[in-house]
Every structure is written in structure tokens, then in C-alpha cells.
N, C-alpha and C positions, 0 to 999 in steps of 0.2 A: 271343613270344620268352620262353624260360625264364630266370628270374631267377637270377643267379649268387650263390654264397656264398664267402666267404673261408675260409681254413684255420682261422680262429679262431671261426667261426660258432657251433659247439656250446659253446665256452668262453664266448662272450658270453652265450649263453642261460643257462648255469649261473650266471652273475653277475647275472641278473635284467634283462638288456637289453630295451628296447623297440626294435623294428626298424621301419625305413621303407625303401621301395625308393629307391635312389639310384644313378644312372648305370648301371643294369642289374644292380645288386647289392642284396642284402638286408643293410642296414647298421644298426648300433646307433645310435639317435638320442640315447638317454639310458639311465642305469641307475637303480637305486633311489634314489640320493641326489638326483637331479634336476639340471637344466641349470645353475641358478645355483650350487649347491654344487660341482658338477664344475668349473665355471669358476674358482671361488675356490680349489679344491684345486690347480689347475694354476698359478695365480699365486703360491701360497704354498708348495707342496710339489712333487709330481711326478705327472703324469698319463700314462696309457698310451692311445694312439690306434691303432686298427687302420686303416692307410691302404693295405692290400693291394690295394684296388680300382684304385689308380693304376697306370699303366703303367711298367714298368722295361725300358728299351730299351738294348741294347748295340750300338754300331756299331763294327765292327773295321776298322782301316785305318791307313795310314801318314800322312805329313805332308800328302799330297794330300787327305785326308779333311777336315782343317781348312779348306782352300781351298774345298772343295765345300759344307761346312756353312755357311760364312760367306755364301754366296749366298742362304740362306733364314733366317739368324739374324743379328741386329745385334750379335753378341758378338765380342770380340777373342780368337779361338781360337788365334792364333799365339803369344800371350804368356801364355796360361793355363798354370799350373804343374801338374805331376803331382799328382793327388788334390785339386786345387782345384775348387770349384764356383762357378758363376755363375747368377744368375737371368736368364732371357732369354725370347725369344718366337720362335714359328714364324710368319713374316710372310706376308701375301698381297700380290698385285700392287697393291692399292689402299691399302697402308699399314696395313691392319687386322691383327688378331691371330687366327691360327688357334688358337693355344693359348699359354699362358704355361707355362714349364717351368724345371727346374733341370738344367743340363748340367755334368758333371764329367769332367775329363781322367783317363782310366784308362790302364793300361799297354798295353792292346791297341787303344785308340781313345778313344771317349767313351761315358759312361753318361748317359742322359737320362731324367728322371722326368717322365711325362706325366699330364695330368689324365684321370681315369677315363672321362668322357663323350666325350673327344676322342681317346683313344689309338689306336683302330682307324683313324680318318681320318688322324691324324698319321702313322701308320706308312705309309699309302699315299702321302701327300704327300712324306715324306722319301725313300721308296723310289723314287718317280717322279723326284725331283730328283737323287738319287745314281746312278740306273741300277743296273747290275749289277756295279759296280766294288768294292763293299764288302759285307761280310756284316752283316745286321741280325738281331738276336734279340730278340723281345718275350717276355720270360720269363713262363711260367705256373707254374713250379715254385718261385717265390720269393714270400715274404710281405714286407710292408714295415710295420714297427712304429715309431711315433714316440713318443719319451719326452720330455715337455716340462715345464719348470718349474725353479725355482731349486735344487731338490734332485736334479735328474736326473743331474748329473755324479757326485755321490758315490754315488748308488744304482746307476747303471750300472757304475761302477768295481768294485763288489762282484762283479759277474757277468762283466764283460769287462775284464780288467786292461789299463790303458794308454789307455783312451778319454778320460780326463780331460785328457790332454795335447793333444788335438786343438784346433785353433783354429777359430773360427767360419767356416763355409763351406769347410771342408776335411774330407777323409775318409781312411780307411785300411782295409786288410784286417786282420781279427782272427780269432781262433779261438774257437768255442763248441761244446762237446761234440764236439770233434774235427773239426768242419766249418768251412769258411770262411764268414765273414760280412763284410759291408762296412758300415762305420759312417760317417756324416757328421755333423758338428756343425751342425745346421740344423733348420728347422721353420717352422711357420706360425701361431704363437700370439703372437709378441712376447716370448717367454721364451727363456732358454737351453734347449738341448735337442739331441736326436739323432734321426736316422732310421737304422734298422737293417734292412738287407736280409738276409734269413735264409731258408734252405730251408723249404718248407712243413711238412715233417715235424718240424721243431724249433720251429716258431712257438708252439705251445701250451705246451710245456715252458718256453720262454724267457719267455713272458708270465706264466706262473704264478710263476716265480722272482722276477720283478720285483714282482708283486703281493704275494707272501709277504714281500718286503722293504719293504712299506709304500706302494707305488705304488697309485693308484686308477685304475680304468678310466673313460675319458671318451668320450662319444659325439659324434656330428656336431653336435648342438645347441650344446654348449659350444664346439666347434671354431669354429663360426660366430661366436659372440659374442666369442671371444678374438681371432680374426683381424680382426674389424671394429674392435674397440678399438685394435688395432695398425695400423689404416689399410691393411690388406692386401686386395688385390682377390680376388674369387671369379669364376673364369671362367664366362661365360654370364650373368653379372649385371652386374658392374662393368666388365668388358672383354669384347669379342667381335670378330667378323670386321669390324665396321664402326667400331671405335674404334682410333685410332692410339695408340702408346705415349706420344706427346707430349700428346695430349688427356687421356690417362689419368694424367698427371702422373708418368710413369715414365721420363722422359728420362734419369735417372741410370743406368738399366739398359742403355742403349745406349752401348757403349764410345766414348770420345772419338775414337779413330782412325776408327771406323765412322761417327760423326756427320759427320766431315770428309770422308772418302773415299767413303762409300757403298758401292756394289757389292753391295747386297742387294735383294731384291724389295721394292717399296713405298717405296724410298728417296726418290723424287720427292715423295711426300706428306709424309714425315718432314721433308725439307729445307724444304718449303713451310711446314709447321707451325712449324718452328724459326725461320723467317725472317719471322714476323709475320702469317701468314694464319690463325692459330689462332682458331676461333670459339667454342669451348667448352672447359671444363676440369673434370676430376674434383676435387671439393672435399669437405671434411667439412662436415656440417650438424648443428647442435645445436638441436633443437626446444625451446621453452620449456615448462616444466611436465612432465607425465607422458605427454603424447601420444607415441605411437610412429608415426613416419613410415616406413612400409614401402615395399618396391620398387614403383615405379609412381606413387607420390604426386607430384603436380605441385608445382613450386616457382615462386612468383611473387615479383616485386619488391615492396617495400612500397607501391608505387604501383599494383600490380595487374597488371603485365605478366608474362605467362608466360615464364619464363627458363630452365626446365630441369625435371628430374625426379630422384627418388631411385632409386638402384639397389640399395642395401642399407640396412636400418634395423632397430634392435633396442633393447633396454634393455642398457646396459653395466654389469654388476655391479661391476667394479673402479672405475669412475668414478661409479657411482651416478647415472646420468643416461641420458636417451634420446639415442641417437646415430644418425647416418646418413651415408651417402656418396651422391654423385650428381654429375650434370653440370649446370653452369650456363653461360650466356653469359659470355664472357671478362671483360666489363666489370663483372660482378657477382661475380667470384671472389675478391675481396680478403677475408681474414679480418676478421670484425667486421661485414660487410655484413648489414643487416637484411633478412630474407625472410619470406614467408608460405608455409605448407605446407597444401595442401588435403587434409584427412583426413576421409573420410566426409561430403563435401559442405560442410564448414566450414573456414574458413581460420584457421590457428594461427600465432602468431609463432615465429620462429626466427632463427638467425644462422649465417652461413658461418663455419666453424671451421678452424683449422690441423689437419693430420694429422701424427702419429697422435693419437688421443684419450688413449691410454695410452703412457707412455714405455717404449720397448722395452728389454729387459734382456739383450742378447746379450753373450757373452764374446768379446772381440776377441783 
């Protein structure tokens, strides 16, 4: 299968990017500054991320569309406001997660941002569920650029007037070079930021303008360390088709009305998990010392019982410590619980930690 490239590929190259294959795309993993420096830039200033590999899906329809989408997503789509965004899931029959996503109420229906590796399968699942009653468009002519960091608002305001007035998890249409762009105040780093949906032919011009205004390009490497510090899940690692949102400690993302009423696929598992049959829970883990507990590392109780495993692990530059997330048996999930982490055949001390490791800085 031929690997795809985003509209910004050549520009990334000119900026000195190192590339890796990711979800069928050739994506920048880091630039000349390196992952740790890129991470720190995003926390202190503003960083530009190319996330054009993700799926941008428009579903057009009337009020019946919300009714149909609520059958496969545990979101309250009846009370969502125009241009408001919600974090949600595409659910399966067993209460697992086909994908986690951001859904936004648009004038014509709903815009859904899908994970790159899942977007083609997601499209089929949604299409099969909705039938032929609604029009689905998975855009190929749009790029998605994320601007993240405490300076992102003032920098983006120089280029697109009015964006600084957006509230967190809300979006709006704006104009750039005479073309319509859609901007949401959102992101996946734990910082204030924006995601800009822009026609492919304007993406490089737009990225250059931001970088000329002091923004730095950031690769997938720093995106991973940033989201892990913020306690945010990466699909295919921390959540997948066999994890329920309750196990994943994401109960907050299921609307209160939906928790009570159900009416979506997999609800029996969700209800069961909420009513006391939960066996495991996603938790933060802090290894002692400098050992890095990466995905797959087994977690043991201090008495030697195997109680779970790590799903993501790295060094967190902002907290200057080794950090990880994983699943443990529910009776070992309390913050402060001592655990042992088996790294390269040796067991190392660690503790269950509250999430996030780094305090999020969203603008409400």
C-alpha cells in the first residue's frame, strides 16, 4: 500500500523534519530542535502540529440525524449547541470503543474528527448504521492544523481576527485569504489551543505565516509526551475495541442523560461497569527513579501478584519524571498504591498516580 503524504509534507521537509510512517502517512516525528525542546516550546509558547492525517467527516441531516447518531455514540446530541464540540466514542456491541472522536454541531449537521488509523473503518460503521438517509463526506481536500500553547491565541489572532473570543470546545467559521476556514478552540496537549480546518491549497501559506510570527513546528514525538503528561488517551494503545469508557476512566465523556437512559450500542456493558462489576481501571503510574516503563510492561503488586500492564510510558519533560498510564485490577487503583514494574526482566518500584500528571491549561 502506497504511503500517503499531507499537503504540508514538502514544507515539513524544508524545516528539517525527520519522518516516520504513521497510520498510512509519512509524518514528521521531530524537527532539528528535538522532542524535548519541542515539548517545552509548546508548554511555554506556541507549537504547530500537522494533524491532516486525521479524518474530517461531515454528516448532513435534520433533527433525525441526532437520534440516529445517539444509537452509536453516548453523547447528548439533542442538547449540544451550534458550533459546540464534545469528546465522544464510536461504540461497539460489547461496550468497547471503535474510536474516540470529537463531534461538533454544524449548521448542516455534524462534523466529526476521526483518528487517522480508524477513519476508513469508522466511515463504514457510521454509514452502515445511518443507511442512506444522510449524506456523508470524508474530506480529502482539507488539511487540519493544530496550534497549541499559551501564546497560541495571541499568535492566531494576528492571522485570523476574532479567534481569541472562542471558548474552549467551541468553533466558528472564519475567513483566510478569501476562503472559509473552520476553527475550534481545542487540542490534545493539555494546553490552550486551536484546530484549523483549511483547504489544502492554503495550508502551506497559513503554516508559514504562523511560523514567521514565532510559532515552532512540532512533531509526533512531542505530541505523544504532551498528551501523556495531560493524561489523554491514544487510540490503539490506551483504549481500543476491548476497553469500555468506564474502564478507561472516561465516564465523564458519557452524557448524564445517556448514562441513565442508555439507548446506544454496548450500553449493557457500560451499565454493568457503572453498577459495580468493574474489574480494572486506567490509572497513572509513576516509576521511581529514571526507569521508563513503556507499553507492555507488566505491573505487579508489592507482594508480587500480576495486576495489570502499561499502555503508554515516557519521560515527561514538564514534570521532569518518568510517567506512564495503564490498567490495573480495581482494588489496586487507588493513588499512592505501591507497585512493581517489570522492565527488561527486573522489577522496579513505582506508585499509582492521579491523572493528569501535568495540570491542564484550557481557557474556559
